[in-house]
Every structure is written in structure tokens, then in C-alpha cells.
N, C-alpha and C positions, 0 to 999 in steps of 0.2 A: 342641296341646302340644310335638310331634318336633322342631316347627323352633323352642321355645324352646331346648331345651336343646342345640340341634344349632351355636345361637348361641352358646348358654354358652359349647360347651366350647371355638368356636374362639376366644372371645375369652382364654379359661384358657392355651391351645394358646400364642397370642400375647405373654401375659403374663408368665408365666412366664421365659421367657428374658429377658425386658426385667427383671425383679425376682430374677435370680439375676445378671444384667450388674451393677445398681448392690450388687451383697453381697461384691467381692472386697476379700479384707484387705489394705489399705493397709497397714500395719504391716510386711510381709514388701518389704524392700525387694530380696532375689535370692533365687534358689531353685534354682541351678542343677547340674547332675552332670555330671562330664568322665569319660569312660574310659578302664579301663586296658588294656593291649598285652597281646592276649592269652594271647601264653607267659609275662608275670607279670609286675607291677608292680614294675621296678627299683631297686633304693634309691638313691636322689638323685634320681631324676625327679619331683619333683614335678608338682603337678597348682595351677595355676595361675589364681585366679578375682578381675577387676575391679568394684569398685560402685563407688559417688556419693552420700558422704553430703551430704545440703543443708541439713540442721536441728538445727543445734546444740544446743536443749532437750529433746533426749529422751538415753536412757541405748538400750547398743544389745547384742543377744546375737545370739553367732558361734554356732553350729551344725554338724556333719558328720554330712553323709549318706555313709548308707556301705554295698554292695550288697556280697553276696560269694553263691560259688554252695555248693550241700554238698559241694564238696573239698576245703573250703576245709581247713587242718591242724590251727591251734590255735586256743584256747579264746580269746582276744582278741586285741587288735593296738594298736600303739605306732604313735603319730602326732604327727608334730614340724610346729608351724606357724608362718610366718613372717609376722608384720603388718605392710605398711610404709605409710606417708599422712602427711598433713601431719603436723610433729609426733609422728611416730610410727615406734618400729620395735622391734616387741616379738616374741620369739620363743619358745619352750615346747614343752614338749611334753605329751600327754595318752593315757588308755588308753580305748577301747573293749570294754569286755567283751562275748562273742559265747555266750558258751553257760555253762550251770549247773555243777554237779561232775559231772552225768549225762551230762553230751553233750547235751542237748537247746538247738537254737538260740534265743534270746531276741529275738531280733526278728522281726519281720512277715513270712510268706511265702507264695509261693505257687509251686508246682512248686519249681524249682533255684534259686529265686534267692531270698535273703534281705535284709531288708531294716532297717537301724539307723538311729534319729539320734540325738545325742549331743553337749549345750552343752556345749563348753569356754572359752568365756569368756561374764559376762552384766555387766549392768552398766558396758558401756568407753562413755565419755566418747569423744566424737570431733569432730574441728573441721568444716568444709564443705570435700571435697574428693575426691577418687581415691584409692580406696584397694585393692593389692595384698597379697590373701590367698593365700601357698601353704601345701598340704597333705601334705608325704611320708610314707611309710611308713617307721617305725622299728623292725623287725624285725633278727633274727639272719638270715635269708634275702634274699642279694644280688637275688634274684627271687624273687619274693613269688608265688604262682599263686592264684586261686580267689578271687583281689578284681575284682571283674566293673564299680565305678564311684564316685567319690568326690565327692560335695558339699559344698554350703556353700550354708549359708541363713543369710540378715540378716536381723534383725528388730529391728523398733521399742521397745524394751523398758521404757519407761515416762519420763515426762515429768521432769526434771528440774529441781526446786524448790529 
């Protein structure tokens, strides 16, 4: 009986990683973060991300990832984005609300680092090709302290019919 349980345990341990590797999310094209300067995120120094679209039969959704420290001074952040690619050049601004009226952070955090994810473009039709997206801070401070990382997540959002 003990030997049978040992064999079942070994088979289980060998097959779980196999099943986990088969369940990777194929809808995520990119999920990448870029560090900001320790001294502060300089206005006009955007973080660039590059991704390739191969399937034009889907809509795409873009989300901004943000990691701040508890030393960040504001309850929100304004960001500019610029998306360039085949037959598209799009520029706009968006806001991420970081805390409620009482000052409680709204993101997920452990220790001194609080993480946020905010969709800022949804149901975007993209042609096959290479795209570059740049995200820059658009706050009043020339050098914004307390921002650790900025990220971009590109997701296949749904089939175009």
C-alpha cells in the first residue's frame, strides 16, 4: 500500500508542472515592466514597449501597470501614451486613481510597493505588424518621485465578427 501511494505521489508531482505549462494564457501578447530612475521619473522621459500583432481577427486591449512606493505624494497620476504602428498613430492621456478620499491606497501591495493595473484602450483593431507604445508621466512635477515601475499589458480582447 505504501509503495502504491509513493508511485501515485511521484506521478502527481511529475504531471502537475506539465498541466500548468499547458494552461499559459495565450491571449496575453505582452506583459512587461520598465524601471524608472531611482531619483525620479523625469517629465518627457517615457518608457517604450514594443509588441508584434500577427492576428487581425481580434480586438486588442491595452492596460498600464504601475508600481509605486508608499512615499508617492499624490492620490492619482496622469499619464500620456503614444501608440505607433502600421497605419496608426494615436496619442492621448489617462488617469490612474491611486487612493481613496481617506488616503488609503487602492492597489495591491506587499510592504512598501503598491501595484496597479488600469485598462486605458479597449476594443482596438490592429493590423498585423510591429507596434511601439510609449508611456510618460504628465504630472506637474518635473521629476516625479515614488514611481518604481511602469508596465504595459497587451491582450487579445475578443474575436472580431
